[in-house]
C-alpha positions in Angstrom: -2.8 5.5 12.3 -2.2 5.3 16.0 -3.3 1.7 16.1 -0.9 0.8 13.2 1.9 2.6 14.9 1.3 0.7 18.1 1.4 -2.7 16.3 4.5 -2.1 14.2 7.1 -3.5 16.8 5.3 -6.8 16.4 4.8 -6.7 12.6 7.0 -8.2 10.0 4.5 -8.4 7.1 1.6 -6.3 6.0 -1.0 -7.5 3.5 -1.5 -4.3 1.4 -4.9 -5.2 0.0 -6.5 -2.7 -2.4 -9.4 -2.4 -4.8 -8.7 0.3 -7.4 -6.0 2.6 -8.4 -7.1 5.2 -11.0 -5.1 6.4 -14.0 -3.6 9.2 -12.0 -2.2 6.5 -9.6 -4.6 7.6 -6.8 -6.4 5.2 -4.5 -9.7 6.7 -3.4 -10.2 4.1 -0.6 -6.9 3.7 1.2 -4.8 6.6 2.6 -1.4 5.3 1.4 0.4 8.5 2.1 -0.6 8.3 5.9 0.1 4.6 6.0 3.6 4.9 4.5 4.4 7.9 6.7 3.4 6.0 9.8 5.5 2.9 8.7 8.6 5.1 8.1 8.1 7.1 11.4 7.7 3.8 13.2 10.8 2.3 11.8 9.0 -0.5 10.0 11.4 -2.7 8.0 9.1 -5.5 7.0 7.3 -6.3 3.8 4.2 -5.0 2.1 2.5 -7.6 0.0 0.1 -6.3 -2.7 -3.3 -8.0 -3.0 -5.7 -6.7 -5.6 -9.3 -7.4 -4.7 -11.0 -5.3 -7.4 -12.9 -6.3 -10.6 -11.5 -9.3 -12.4 -10.7 -8.8 -16.1 -7.8 -10.3 -18.1 -4.5 -8.5 -17.2 -6.3 -6.0 -15.0 -4.8 -7.2 -11.8 -1.3 -7.0 -13.2 -1.9 -3.3 -14.2 -3.5 -2.5 -10.9 -0.5 -3.9 -8.9 1.8 -1.8 -11.2 -0.3 1.3 -10.4 -0.2 0.5 -6.7 3.6 0.0 -6.7 4.4 3.3 -8.4 3.1 5.7 -5.7 4.2 3.4 -2.9 7.8 3.5 -4.2 7.6 7.2 -4.5 6.3 7.6 -1.0 8.9 5.2 0.4 11.7 7.2 -1.3 10.5 10.6 -0.1 
């Protein structure tokens, strides 16, 4: 997270690529809690752009983005 914090003053946009959010809204691959905490503590006011890179199935990407946004919103509000 130290590298992320160091880059924040020069960052206006973050590509929030992810692969799988399970039914409990947990991402086993990306530490979103630590990332969002670092963004908040660093005063980040830019954008996060979701990019689903997991399995392709009809409507799966839309559901995965919804699953990613739910915990991110919760973390941003806490």
